[in-house]
N, C-alpha and C positions, 0 to 999 in steps of 0.2 A: 261395520256398518251400523250396528244399533248404537255404538257409542257417538257416531256422527249424529244420527237422528236425536239422540238424547241431548247432545250439546245444542242443537238447533232448537229443540223444543224448550230446553231449560233457559236459553237466552231469550226466546219469545216470551215465556213465562215471566221472567224477571222484568223485562221491558214493560210488558202489559200491566203487571201487578204494581210497578213504579208509577206508572202514568195513572192507574186508577186510584192508588193511594193518595197521590197529590191532588187528583181531581176531586177527592172528597173534601179537601181543605179549601178549595177555590170558593165555595159559597159562604165562607165565614164572613167575610167583609160585606158582601150584599146583604146577608141576614142582619148584621148590625145596622147597616143603612135602612133596611126595612123596619127594624124596630124603632129607630130614630124618626123616620119619616111617618110611620104609622098610616092609619086610614086606607083608602083605596090604593095609594101608591105603594105602601108597604105590603099590602095584600097581593098586589100584582107581582111584585118581586118575589115574594115567598112562593106564590102559585107556579111562577115560571120555573123556579129551581126544583120545586117538589114534583111538578108534573112533567116537565120537559127535560131536566138535566139529570136528576138523580136516577131515573131508570136507565140511561145510557151508562152511567158510571157503575151502577150495580151489574148490568149486563157484561161490561168490560172486565170487572173483577171475576165474575163467574166464568167467563170464557177463559181468563188466564188460569184460574184454578183448574179447569178441565184440561188444559194443556199441559199444565204441571203434573197432574195425575196420570195422564197418558204417557208422558215421558218417564215417569217412575215405573209404571207397569212394563214399558217396553224394555227397560233395563233390569227389570226384576228387583227392584229396590224394595226391601221390606219394612221401611220405616213406619208403615201404617198397620202393622200386624202385631199380634201377641208374641210371635216368635222373636222379633226384634227386641221387644221389651225384656224377654228372658235373657236374651244374649247380652243386653246392656247391664242387666243385674248381675249375671255371671262375671262380666268383666270388671265390675266395681268391686267384687269381693276378692 
């Protein structure tokens, strides 16, 4: 049962992180256009993305990280602990 929940959470995490990663690159072209346009038009483009778009992208990324962490803790994956670092060092030697 926990493996099934982990798979669902892991897929959800991957999809949301993929979307938020590429959503961060979407404003590149409008920012270049804003630099070229300048003045009030450029300022309006910049303000839209900074005030309206980026908060949603940041929230989406944060939610995906929380989902990923919940999945790790449900399956008791120790990748974020000192125990796992010691295990990795022992395996290397």
